[in-house]
N, C-alpha and C positions, 0 to 999 in steps of 0.2 A: 494524357495528352494535351484534349480538349475541357477545356473549364469553363462553365456557368455558371456565376453566382448568387443569385438574388439580380439577376438580369428585369429589369423592364425598357418597354419602350412603348411610343406610342405612335400613330398618324395625325401630326399636328395636335387638336385636343385630345382626342380619340383615344384611350391603352388600347393598346395592342396584346402586350406581355408584361406579368403583373408577375417580378418575382420566380423569374424562371430559374430553375438550377439541374442541371446536364452538364453531364460528360461522355469520353469519348477514349477508350485506351487505345495503346498503340494496336495496328493492326486488328483492332475490333471491328464488330458490325453492328451498330444500336439504329432502333428505331425511332422516330415521331411520328405518333397515330392518333390520331381525332377526328371529327368532322371537320365539314368546310368551315372556314371562318375562325378553328380554334386555335389560329396561333402556328401551324407548322410549318410555311414558309419564312412568315415574317420572322420566325427564332431562325433559319439558316440566313436570309438576311440580313439579322443583325451580328449573324456571326461573319460575316463576307463584309461588315463596312458600307451594306446597300443602302440600310437602317440601323441613324445611332441609336445607342440605347440612352437613356437617362438617367439609368442607375444601375450597382454591382457592376461585377467581376467577369471582363473573357480574358481570358487566357490561352494562349497556342505553344506548348513547347516553354510550358513556362514565362513566358513574354506575353506582356500585355499588349491586345490586339486593340483592346475595346475605342482608343481614340487614332488608329491606323487609318491611312486612306482604304479603298479597295485593294492596290495594287498592289499596294505594300504588303498586307493579308495573303494576297496570293503569288508574293512572292518565297513567302514564308511554308508555302508547299499546303495551302489548302485551296481543292477546287471546287466551284460552285457550276454543276447543269441545272441550269433553274428548269419550271415547267414550261411546258409548251415549247422546248427544244431549240427554241430561236438560231437554229442554223442563220450562215450567211446565205440565202437565196441562189446568187447570181453569184457566187462562184464556185469551183469547182470542189469536190470531196476531200480533194491534197490540198487548196487552200483553208478550206475550211479547217483541217485538222492543222498544218503550219500556224494559223495565226495562234493555236490554243496553247503554244510553244515561244510566247514574245515576250516572257520573264529571260536573264539574263543567264541562270540557270541551264533554264528549257534550252534555250534555242541551242546550245551548246550539243546538247544532246538530243538534238531535234531529230536528227537522219536514223539513230535509232532508235528513237520512241516512234516512231512512225512506223518503222519494220515491226515492231511487236504492237502497236493496235491495227494495223493492216491481218496480221495472224491474229489477233483476238474477233477482228469482225471481218473475216473471208469475202462480205459482201462488198464493204468499204473497197477493201483492193479492183475486186474485178469493175467498180465503178469510180474508182479516182480519179478522171476526168470528168465525170458528168457533173453536171448543175446541181448544187446541191437542192434547188426547187423543184426536179424532176423526180424528186425521191419518193417514197413513201413514205406515211407515216414513221413506221417501225423503222426502214433504213434511218431516215432522218437523226430517230432515237439512237441508232446507234451510233451515226456521228455525234451527237453531242456529247454522248457519253467519253467517246474514243479523242473529240478534243481536248472533255475536262481531263485524260489521262496523259494527254502530248505535254502535258506541267509537270508530271514525274508527282505525281499528288503523295503528302504523306494522308491528306487527309480528301477522300471523294465524297463532297455533299453532294444527293442526286433526288430533286424535286418530283414528286409524283413519275418516276419512270414510265410506268404503263399506260398512263391517261389514254385515252383513246387509243388503245392498241387492241386488236382481234387479240383472241385466248391464246393461238396460236403463238403469236409474235411476243406478247407476253412471259410465254413460256421463256421462250428463246433471250428473250429482256434479261429474265431473271439469272437463266443458267448464266451469261456474259457477264453479270454483278458478281455470281459467285466466284467465277473464276476471276475474276478482277478480285474478290477479296481473299481468296485464296492464296494469291500473288504475294501478299503482306499490305493491302491498300488497307488503310483502315476506310471504311464506310457510317456516314451519318446519313440515312433512309426517311425521305416524307414519302410515304405511301398510305392510298387508301383501299387498298387491297390488304387488308389486315392478315387474309386468313396467309399471302404468300409474302408478307414481309415477315410475318412472326417464324416463317419455313429458312429464313435466309441470315437474321439477325441473333444475336445471342439475346442481350437485352433492350429493351424495348422503355419508351416514356407514353404516355398517352395526357395531351393536352386537351382542356377544354377551357372556354372562354379566355384566351390567353395565359392558366395558368395549367399546373402539371398536377394531374389528380391522380394518376398513378402510376410505381415505376416497379418494375421486376423482369425477371427474366421471360425466356419467350416463352419454356413449357407455363410459369405462371400464371403467365396472363391469358396465354390460348385457354386454360382449367377455369380462368375466374368468372365469375355467372355473368358480373355486372358488362364487361370486355366482349363474350357470346352473344348476349342481347342486342347490344348496343353494335358491336361489328362483324359479327360471325353470322347472324342468323339464327340462332341457336334459342 
């Protein structure tokens, strides 16, 4: 469904990605792992059109999306939930969710999508009239994921969904992501909690200095001594 083939990108003159090749199949959950600065978030930004690739090919559903503006990429069914939640603090929970359904196809299904999202995240249903800025970090993370779901995406890209959350809230967040994946939505997950990520995804890529240095199934990577030493504390 999604394929990056030898994609390179940079911030000005500074290389950020070098010949990155990854793919996500329909309905699959795939992880992007690595230390800070490895290029994980940059990969998501390049897929969603926020950063232009310098070379290589990016295709989604057999369409070349490398040169498309971000809103066109979104219309094809890719939702990007960025690091740090980035909710609109002075809008209510419901208003934040409704903003997520801004593309024409999603807008037509907005009422049904809202019911679905509020069913997945009951806390949002209870607080739909509350200002987003007054919610806890965990609640804002659920709101950010719910806003992404309002797009009715084929691929949901999540950037560090557990960042800054207490362990019990992290558990709940991963449980909800698993529920979303079980509904058939493909997931591309950037996550520094490698142990938890490998429990959720089927496959993962390990990035270092903007390059893919390793790829395999979750079981293969969890049992890899290099991954264990670098990320699992073993």
